[in-house]
N, C-alpha and C positions, 0 to 999 in steps of 0.2 A: 611252362614259363609264361608269365603275364605279358600281354602286349602293351608296349608303352603308350600312355595316353597322349593325345595331341596337345601341343602347346596352347595355352590359354591366352587370348588377347582379343578382347571385345570392348565396345564402348562402356560396358558395365564392369568388366573384370580386366584390369590393366596390369601390365608388367613394368616395374620400375627398372632403372639402370642397375640396381643391386640384384636383379633377378627375382625379386619377390612380387607375387601377384597380390593385388589389393582390391577390395570392393567393400561397399557398405550395404547393409540390408536392414529394412524396417519391418518389424513384426507387430501386427495389430494385436494388442493384449486383450482386447474385448472379444475378438472373433477367433483367435488362435488358442486352442486348448492346452498346448504343450506345457506352458509354465504353471498353469493352475494344477494340472495333474502331477507335475513334478513336486510342488509344495504339498499337495494332498497325499502323495505317496510317502513323503517324509513323516507326516503326522500319522498315517495309517500304520507304518512300521512301528512307531512308538505305541500306538493303540494295541497292536497285536502283542507286543512285548508285555504291556501292562495287563492285558486280558489274560494272557497265558499264566502270569504269576498269580493273579486273583483266582482263576479257575483251579489251578493246581493246589493252591493253599486251601481253598474250600473243599476240594476233593479229598485232600489228606486229613483235614480236621473234622469235616462234617458229612462227608459222603457225596455220592453222585447227585442226589436230589437237590441238596443245597447249592452245589456247583452249577447245576443246570438252571436253577431259579435265578441266577444272575444274568442269564442270557438276554432277557428283555431289557434290563438296565444297560447292558453293554451295547445293545442295538440302538437304544436311544442316545447313548453317549456318542456312538459313531455318527449318527445323524446330526447331532448337535455340533460335533467336530467339523463335519462337512460344511454346515451352514456358516460356522465361524470362519473357516478357511476361505469359503467363497467371498464372504464380506471383506475379509482382510485382503484378499487378492484384488477385489474391485477397488479398494482404497489404494492399493499399490499402483494399479493400472491408472487410476485417476491422477495420482501424484506424478506419475511418469508421463503424463500427457497422452495416455492411451497407446503409447508405442514403446517398443523395446528396440533401440537403434544400436546396431552392433557393427564393428569394423572387423574385417578379416584380413589376415596376412598369411600367405602360404607359399612355401617353396618346396624343393625336393625332399627336405628333411621333416617338415611338420607344418602344422597350421595353428595360428593364434586367433582366438575368439576374444574380442575386447569391446566392452561398452564404450560409447563415445564419452569424451571427458565431461560434458555437461550432464549426461545421464548418470555417469559414475558418481558424480558429486551428490546427486539426488538419492541414488541408491544407498550410498554410505551414510547419509544423514538419516534416511528412513530406517536403515538397519540398526543405527545407534539408538534411535528412539524405541525400536522394537525390543532391543536387548535391555534397555533401561526399564521399559514397561514390564518386562519379564522379571527383572530383579525386584522391582517394587512389589509386584504381585506374588513373588515367590515361585514363579513358574519357570523352572530351569529349561524346559523344552523350548519355551518362547525365547529365552536368552540364546539358546543354541541356534535356533532359526535365524535370529537377528544377526548373530556373529557370522553365520554362514553366508548371509546375504551381502556381507561386505566384500565378498570376492566378485570382482567385476571383470576378470579376464582369466583365460585358461589357455595353456599351450599344450598341444599334443604332438609328441614325436611319433612319426609314422612307424618307426622301427619297433615301437612298443604297442602298437594297435593290434588287438586280437579279433575285433568284430566291427564290421561296417554294415549299417542298415540304412537304406534310403526310403524316403517317403515323398515321392514326387509331388503329390497333391499339396503337401504342406511345405514344399520347397526345403525339406530338412534331410540332412545326412547325419546320422549318429555315428560317431567315431569313438569306439570304446576300447580302453586298455584294461588291465587288471584292476587298477586303482583310480582310473579316470574315466569320465563320461563327458565327451565334448559334443556340442551340437553345432553343425555347420549349415548355414542357410545360404542359398544361392538363387539368383533370379531365374525365373522359369526358362528363359532363353539360353541360359548358361548352365542349367542344373546338371545335365548329363555330362557335359565337359568337365565340370568340377568333380562329379562323382567318379568318372573314369580316371582323372588325375590322381585322386586320393587312393582309389583301389589299386592302381598300378604301382604305387609306391609303398603300400602296406604289405610287405613280403611275408609277414608272419600271421596274416589274417586267416583264421580258421572258418569263419562264417561270414559270407557275403550274401545279403538278401535285399530284395527290392519288392 
């Protein structure tokens, strides 16, 4: 049986009259790698899918030698994809003022991760431009990334969480369900309190790591 976490109430994490804990956290987009790798992973998964189709098609039609001859090209393509992703990420970070500012609301049932109103407006405008650029250039993957970027908030119900993983140095707690991946940030002074609060309420968690 899990030990109940202590109640949270600090100058940084406050509890309202409605029983909801609230706090704001700023992530430096230029020094924090999480969001760059998140975007890169999306493109990398697409790259793996395309590469598998190309290699299997060449293997079936031309044999192993022809299939393997495509590996250098795929390697250069992966490198180019990484460079373009990095440039796009730097542009996004610059437009957002170098910061990802997020508001959190948490109670006994779940946690809400939401960009501030000002940043959400910028993010939606940028995602619309990205999607439009993808349509003009005929790149549907870019359209998909742009549409996905329109999502500026996520709610995770603790009853549906299957895995919790903490990264104290990055002030990050990943709260994952079967179909959702939420990222909870907390100030260094309150990090362990927030982590314990989340873990104590995720009764179906199979994997807790730190």
